[in-house]
C-alpha positions in Angstrom: 116.2 54.6 95.0 113.9 57.7 94.9 115.4 61.2 94.5 115.0 64.0 97.0 114.0 67.2 95.5 114.2 71.0 97.0 113.3 74.1 95.3 114.1 77.8 95.9 114.0 81.1 94.3 116.6 83.8 95.0 117.7 87.1 93.2 121.2 88.0 93.0 123.9 88.8 90.4 126.9 86.4 91.6 124.7 83.5 92.7 125.2 83.0 96.3 123.2 81.3 99.4 124.5 77.8 98.4 123.6 78.2 94.7 125.8 77.9 91.6 127.7 81.1 90.6 126.9 80.4 86.9 129.6 82.9 85.6 132.4 80.9 87.5 130.9 77.6 86.3 131.1 78.8 82.6 134.5 80.5 83.0 136.3 77.7 85.1 134.3 74.7 83.5 133.2 73.5 87.2 129.9 72.6 85.7 127.9 72.8 82.5 126.0 75.7 81.1 123.1 74.8 78.8 120.5 76.8 76.8 123.1 79.4 75.8 125.4 78.7 72.7 127.3 82.0 72.1 130.8 83.0 72.6 130.2 86.0 74.7 130.7 86.3 78.5 127.4 85.6 80.2 126.9 88.6 82.0 127.5 90.5 78.6 124.9 88.2 77.0 122.3 89.2 79.9 123.1 92.9 79.4 122.3 92.4 75.5 119.0 90.7 76.4 117.9 93.6 78.7 118.9 95.9 75.9 116.6 94.2 73.3 113.7 93.6 75.9 113.6 96.8 77.9 115.3 99.6 75.9 111.8 101.1 75.0 110.8 101.0 78.7 113.8 102.7 79.8 113.3 105.4 77.3 109.7 106.1 78.1 110.6 106.2 81.8 113.2 108.7 81.1 110.7 111.0 79.2 108.1 110.5 81.9 110.5 111.6 84.6 111.8 114.5 82.8 108.4 116.0 82.5 107.8 115.4 86.3 111.2 117.3 86.9 112.7 114.3 88.5 115.3 112.9 85.7 117.4 111.2 88.3 114.5 108.7 88.9 114.7 107.1 85.6 116.8 104.0 85.4 119.2 103.0 82.5 119.1 99.4 81.2 122.3 98.5 83.0 120.9 99.8 86.2 117.7 97.6 85.7 119.9 94.5 85.2 121.6 95.2 88.6 118.7 96.4 90.7 117.2 93.9 93.1 113.7 94.4 91.9 114.3 94.0 88.3 117.5 91.8 88.1 117.1 88.3 86.8 115.6 85.4 89.1 117.2 82.2 89.8 115.3 78.9 90.3 117.5 76.8 92.2 116.7 72.9 92.3 118.9 70.6 94.6 118.6 66.8 93.9 119.8 64.2 96.0 120.5 60.7 94.8 122.7 59.0 92.1 122.1 58.8 88.5 119.7 61.7 88.1 119.6 62.8 84.5 120.4 66.4 85.1 120.8 67.8 81.4 117.7 66.0 80.1 115.6 67.2 82.8 117.0 70.7 82.8 116.2 71.3 79.1 112.6 69.8 79.7 112.0 72.1 82.7 113.4 75.2 80.8 111.0 74.5 77.8 108.2 73.9 80.4 108.8 77.3 81.9 108.6 79.2 78.4 105.3 77.4 77.7 103.7 78.3 81.1 105.1 81.8 81.2 105.7 82.8 77.6 103.9 86.4 78.3 105.8 87.3 81.4 109.2 85.3 81.4 112.5 85.1 79.3 114.6 82.1 80.2 118.2 83.0 79.7 119.9 79.6 80.4 120.7 77.0 83.1 123.6 75.9 85.1 124.4 72.2 86.2 126.7 70.9 88.8 126.8 67.2 89.3 128.6 65.1 92.0 128.4 61.7 93.2 125.1 61.5 95.1 123.6 65.1 94.6 123.7 68.1 92.3 122.1 71.2 91.4 120.0 73.0 88.7 119.8 76.6 88.5 117.6 78.2 85.9 118.1 82.0 85.2 114.8 83.8 84.3 113.8 87.6 83.5 110.3 88.3 84.5 108.3 91.0 83.1 105.1 92.8 82.5 103.8 95.8 80.6 104.4 99.2 81.9 102.1 102.2 81.9 102.9 102.9 78.2 102.3 99.2 76.9 106.2 98.5 76.8 107.6 95.4 78.8 109.4 96.3 82.0 111.5 94.1 84.2 110.2 92.9 87.6 108.3 89.9 88.8 105.9 91.9 91.3 103.5 92.9 88.4 104.1 89.7 86.5 103.1 87.7 89.7 100.1 89.6 90.2 98.9 88.9 86.8 100.1 85.2 86.8 98.7 84.1 90.3 95.9 86.6 90.6 95.9 87.5 94.2 93.7 90.3 95.7 95.6 93.6 95.7 94.3 94.1 99.3 95.5 90.7 100.6 97.7 91.7 103.4 99.9 88.7 102.8 100.2 89.3 99.2 103.9 88.9 99.1 103.8 85.6 100.9 101.2 84.3 98.9 102.7 85.0 95.7 106.2 83.6 96.6 104.6 80.5 98.2 102.4 80.1 95.3 105.5 80.5 92.7 107.6 77.7 94.6 104.6 75.5 94.7 104.0 75.9 91.0 107.7 75.3 90.1 107.9 72.3 92.5 104.7 70.8 90.8 106.0 71.3 87.3 109.4 69.8 88.1 107.9 66.8 89.7 105.5 66.4 86.9 108.5 66.4 84.5 110.5 63.8 86.5 107.5 61.6 86.4 107.2 62.0 82.7 110.8 60.6 82.5 109.9 57.6 84.9 111.9 59.2 87.9 110.7 58.3 91.3 110.7 61.4 93.8 110.7 60.7 97.5 108.1 62.1 99.9 104.8 63.8 99.3 103.9 67.0 97.4 102.9 68.7 100.6 106.3 68.1 102.2 107.8 70.3 99.4 105.1 72.8 98.3 103.9 75.9 99.9 100.3 74.9 99.4 100.0 73.4 102.9 101.9 76.6 104.4 99.5 79.0 102.6 96.6 77.0 103.9 97.9 77.0 107.5 98.7 80.8 107.2 95.2 81.6 106.1 93.6 79.7 108.9 95.9 81.3 111.4 94.9 84.8 110.2 91.1 83.9 110.3 91.6 82.5 113.8 93.4 85.7 114.9 90.8 87.9 113.5 88.1 86.2 115.5 90.0 86.4 118.6 90.5 90.2 118.1 86.9 90.6 117.2 85.7 88.8 120.4 88.1 90.7 122.6 86.9 94.0 121.2 83.4 92.7 121.8 84.0 91.7 125.3 85.7 95.0 125.9 82.8 96.8 124.7 80.3 94.8 126.5 82.2 95.1 129.7 82.4 98.9 129.5 78.6 98.9 128.9 77.9 96.7 131.8 80.1 98.6 134.2 78.1 101.7 133.2 74.8 99.7 133.8 75.8 98.3 137.0 76.6 101.8 138.5 73.3 103.0 137.3 71.5 100.1 138.8 73.4 100.4 142.2 72.5 104.1 142.3 68.8 103.2 141.6 68.6 100.7 144.2 70.2 102.8 146.9 67.5 105.5 146.2 64.6 103.0 146.0 65.2 100.3 148.4 61.7 98.8 147.7 62.7 97.4 144.2 66.0 95.7 145.6 63.7 92.5 146.4 62.4 92.3 143.0 65.6 92.7 141.5 67.1 89.9 143.5 64.2 87.7 142.3 64.8 88.6 138.7 68.6 87.9 139.1 67.8 84.3 140.6 65.4 83.5 137.8 67.8 84.7 135.3 70.7 82.6 136.3 68.5 79.4 136.7 67.2 79.9 133.1 70.3 80.6 131.6 72.6 78.6 133.8 74.8 81.7 134.8 76.8 81.4 138.0 76.9 85.1 138.3 75.1 88.0 136.5 77.2 91.1 136.3 75.2 94.4 136.2 
């Protein structure tokens, strides 16, 4: 029986929104943690990783804002770990179906992420909860990119801009990047499942955001065209109103040209199949 897959990406500390609370999973043995073999509490381990990766960035930002007379704007490493924009990401994968090899696939998927995003991501660990006919895999990732001084700084916005290379002037930039991210992760996960001879139910378009991205782009193009046509019609309408007022005044002052004008109107309507010509 084929498996059904659903992928989402969330940012939170205690994992919510139907996800796995990885810290509770580790402490209460409700599931399995893979990729971390230390004896520290997971939150302490995450903080130590942030210290190793971003301490130089935090010091450089502190010096920068001190020269700008705004030292309060500099963030410490623990603050970066807790802030919504710079905290770790969670890729949440829900699987429906019996007999799915969760640990094997999770390890392969974590390694695949490291290979694809080696310059922009640090994979912390993954949590697994497996039940009778469904289960979850949640991979915890730190995204980063270089800051103004060349140190690596946490946050997926700059990393995604480099990875997915969307135009900075694209008005749907966030939508595009998030959609491309989910699409890329689902394609990678399905590829790994296929390599392990696992059958996935449904077509790729049902799960990826690629189709949504194309639809959104087409809708925006159609909306732009409608707005352009409305503006053009409004402009012509105003212009025609002024021209009609001028002709009306001209015909009233010169009755002899009225007959010629009617003849012109008749010829114009026949040639261009207009029912009525507005002047």
